N, CA, C and O atoms as a GROMACS GRO file, in nm:
protein
  176
    1MET      N    1   0.220   1.690  -1.270
    1MET     CA    2   0.117   1.587  -1.250
    1MET      C    3   0.113   1.488  -1.366
    1MET      O    4   0.091   1.368  -1.346
    2ALA      N    5   0.134   1.538  -1.487
    2ALA     CA    6   0.127   1.452  -1.606
    2ALA      C    7   0.236   1.345  -1.605
    2ALA      O    8   0.214   1.233  -1.651
    3SER      N    9   0.354   1.380  -1.550
    3SER     CA   10   0.464   1.284  -1.546
    3SER      C   11   0.446   1.181  -1.434
    3SER      O   12   0.505   1.073  -1.437
    4VAL      N   13   0.365   1.216  -1.336
    4VAL     CA   14   0.342   1.126  -1.222
    4VAL      C   15   0.240   1.017  -1.257
    4VAL      O   16   0.250   0.904  -1.209
    5LYS      N   17   0.144   1.053  -1.341
    5LYS     CA   18   0.035   0.960  -1.374
    5LYS      C   19   0.081   0.825  -1.432
    5LYS      O   20   0.039   0.721  -1.382
    6PRO      N   21   0.168   0.824  -1.536
    6PRO     CA   22   0.211   0.695  -1.592
    6PRO      C   23   0.280   0.606  -1.488
    6PRO      O   24   0.262   0.484  -1.488
    7ILE      N   25   0.359   0.667  -1.401
    7ILE     CA   26   0.429   0.592  -1.296
    7ILE      C   27   0.327   0.531  -1.200
    7ILE      O   28   0.341   0.416  -1.159
    8THR      N   29   0.226   0.609  -1.165
    8THR     CA   30   0.121   0.561  -1.074
    8THR      C   31   0.045   0.445  -1.136
    8THR      O   32   0.016   0.346  -1.068
    9LEU      N   33   0.012   0.456  -1.263
    9LEU     CA   34  -0.059   0.350  -1.334
    9LEU      C   35   0.026   0.223  -1.343
    9LEU      O   36  -0.024   0.112  -1.326
   10GLN      N   37   0.155   0.242  -1.369
   10GLN     CA   38   0.246   0.129  -1.378
   10GLN      C   39   0.258   0.058  -1.243
   10GLN      O   40   0.256  -0.065  -1.236
   11LEU      N   41   0.270   0.137  -1.136
   11LEU     CA   42   0.276   0.081  -1.001
   11LEU      C   43   0.146   0.010  -0.964
   11LEU      O   44   0.147  -0.095  -0.900
   12TRP      N   45   0.035   0.070  -1.005
   12TRP     CA   46  -0.097   0.013  -0.976
   12TRP      C   47  -0.115  -0.122  -1.044
   12TRP      O   48  -0.166  -0.216  -0.985
   13ARG      N   49  -0.071  -0.130  -1.172
   13ARG     CA   50  -0.079  -0.256  -1.246
   13ARG      C   51   0.011  -0.361  -1.182
   13ARG      O   52  -0.028  -0.477  -1.169
   14TRP      N   53   0.132  -0.319  -1.143
   14TRP     CA   54   0.226  -0.410  -1.079
   14TRP      C   55   0.170  -0.458  -0.946
   14TRP      O   56   0.183  -0.575  -0.910
   15TRP      N   57   0.107  -0.365  -0.873
   15TRP     CA   58   0.047  -0.397  -0.744
   15TRP      C   59  -0.068  -0.497  -0.760
   15TRP      O   60  -0.082  -0.588  -0.679
   16LEU      N   61  -0.150  -0.480  -0.863
   16LEU     CA   62  -0.262  -0.571  -0.890
   16LEU      C   63  -0.210  -0.710  -0.928
   16LEU      O   64  -0.265  -0.811  -0.883
   17ASP      N   65  -0.105  -0.714  -1.010
   17ASP     CA   66  -0.046  -0.842  -1.048
   17ASP      C   67   0.012  -0.914  -0.927
   17ASP      O   68  -0.003  -1.035  -0.911
   18LEU      N   69   0.079  -0.837  -0.843
   18LEU     CA   70   0.135  -0.891  -0.720
   18LEU      C   71   0.022  -0.938  -0.628
   18LEU      O   72   0.032  -1.043  -0.564
   19GLY      N   73  -0.084  -0.859  -0.623
   19GLY     CA   74  -0.200  -0.893  -0.541
   19GLY      C   75  -0.265  -1.024  -0.581
   19GLY      O   76  -0.309  -1.101  -0.495
   20ARG      N   77  -0.270  -1.050  -0.711
   20ARG     CA   78  -0.328  -1.176  -0.760
   20ARG      C   79  -0.246  -1.295  -0.712
   20ARG      O   80  -0.302  -1.397  -0.671
   21LEU      N   81  -0.115  -1.281  -0.718
   21LEU     CA   82  -0.027  -1.389  -0.672
   21LEU      C   83  -0.039  -1.410  -0.522
   21LEU      O   84  -0.048  -1.522  -0.473
   22TRP      N   85  -0.039  -1.298  -0.449
   22TRP     CA   86  -0.049  -1.304  -0.303
   22TRP      C   87  -0.184  -1.355  -0.257
   22TRP      O   88  -0.195  -1.424  -0.155
   23LYS      N   89  -0.288  -1.320  -0.334
   23LYS     CA   90  -0.424  -1.361  -0.298
   23LYS      C   91  -0.435  -1.513  -0.290
   23LYS      O   92  -0.497  -1.567  -0.198
   24ILE      N   93  -0.374  -1.580  -0.386
   24ILE     CA   94  -0.376  -1.726  -0.388
   24ILE      C   95  -0.303  -1.782  -0.266
   24ILE      O   96  -0.354  -1.871  -0.198
   25GLN      N   97  -0.185  -1.728  -0.239
   25GLN     CA   98  -0.106  -1.775  -0.125
   25GLN      C   99  -0.172  -1.741   0.008
   25GLN      O  100  -0.179  -1.824   0.098
   26LEU      N  101  -0.221  -1.616   0.019
   26LEU     CA  102  -0.285  -1.573   0.144
   26LEU      C  103  -0.414  -1.650   0.171
   26LEU      O  104  -0.445  -1.681   0.286
   27THR      N  105  -0.489  -1.680   0.064
   27THR     CA  106  -0.612  -1.757   0.081
   27THR      C  107  -0.580  -1.894   0.139
   27THR      O  108  -0.650  -1.942   0.229
   28CYS      N  109  -0.476  -1.957   0.087
   28CYS     CA  110  -0.434  -2.089   0.138
   28CYS      C  111  -0.386  -2.079   0.283
   28CYS      O  112  -0.418  -2.164   0.365
   29GLU      N  113  -0.309  -1.974   0.312
   29GLU     CA  114  -0.251  -1.957   0.445
   29GLU      C  115  -0.353  -1.914   0.550
   29GLU      O  116  -0.338  -1.948   0.668
   30THR      N  117  -0.455  -1.840   0.509
   30THR     CA  118  -0.553  -1.791   0.607
   30THR      C  119  -0.671  -1.885   0.625
   30THR      O  120  -0.723  -1.898   0.736
   31THR      N  121  -0.714  -1.951   0.518
   31THR     CA  122  -0.830  -2.040   0.529
   31THR      C  123  -0.796  -2.167   0.605
   31THR      O  124  -0.878  -2.217   0.683
   32ALA      N  125  -0.677  -2.221   0.583
   32ALA     CA  126  -0.638  -2.345   0.652
   32ALA      C  127  -0.639  -2.327   0.805
   32ALA      O  128  -0.703  -2.406   0.874
   33PRO      N  129  -0.570  -2.225   0.860
   33PRO     CA  130  -0.576  -2.203   1.006
   33PRO      C  131  -0.717  -2.172   1.055
   33PRO      O  132  -0.755  -2.213   1.165
   34LEU      N  133  -0.795  -2.099   0.975
   34LEU     CA  134  -0.932  -2.067   1.015
   34LEU      C  135  -1.017  -2.193   1.026
   34LEU      O  136  -1.094  -2.209   1.120
   35ILE      N  137  -1.002  -2.281   0.928
   35ILE     CA  138  -1.077  -2.408   0.930
   35ILE      C  139  -1.032  -2.492   1.049
   35ILE      O  140  -1.114  -2.552   1.118
   36LEU      N  141  -0.901  -2.495   1.073
   36LEU     CA  142  -0.847  -2.572   1.185
   36LEU      C  143  -0.893  -2.514   1.319
   36LEU      O  144  -0.934  -2.588   1.409
   37SER      N  145  -0.888  -2.381   1.332
   37SER     CA  146  -0.928  -2.316   1.457
   37SER      C  147  -1.079  -2.329   1.479
   37SER      O  148  -1.125  -2.346   1.592
   38LYS      N  149  -1.155  -2.322   1.370
   38LYS     CA  150  -1.300  -2.336   1.380
   38LYS      C  151  -1.335  -2.478   1.426
   38LYS      O  152  -1.423  -2.497   1.510
   39ASP      N  153  -1.265  -2.575   1.370
   39ASP     CA  154  -1.285  -2.715   1.408
   39ASP      C  155  -1.249  -2.734   1.555
   39ASP      O  156  -1.315  -2.808   1.628
   40TRP      N  157  -1.142  -2.667   1.598
   40TRP     CA  158  -1.095  -2.676   1.736
   40TRP      C  159  -1.196  -2.612   1.831
   40TRP      O  160  -1.222  -2.663   1.939
   41VAL      N  161  -1.252  -2.497   1.788
   41VAL     CA  162  -1.351  -2.426   1.870
   41VAL      C  163  -1.479  -2.509   1.882
   41VAL      O  164  -1.541  -2.513   1.988
   42ASP      N  165  -1.518  -2.574   1.773
   42ASP     CA  166  -1.638  -2.657   1.774
   42ASP      C  167  -1.624  -2.774   1.871
   42ASP      O  168  -1.722  -2.816   1.933
   43ARG      N  169  -1.503  -2.826   1.884
   43ARG     CA  170  -1.479  -2.939   1.975
   43ARG      C  171  -1.491  -2.896   2.121
   43ARG      O  172  -1.529  -2.976   2.207
   44LEU      N  173  -1.459  -2.770   2.149
   44LEU     CA  174  -1.473  -2.718   2.284
   44LEU      C  175  -1.621  -2.700   2.316
   44LEU      O  176  -1.656  -2.657   2.426
   0.00000   0.00000   0.00000
């Protein structure tokens, strides 16, 4: 278990760093279609 912990922490830190990068991209990719679809739904 002791040898597994450092690897898990390293992966977790890497995952969080990756998550920060993805969060910016995903926010842009998900909010734009949502705003567009919401605008489209409002017109209906």
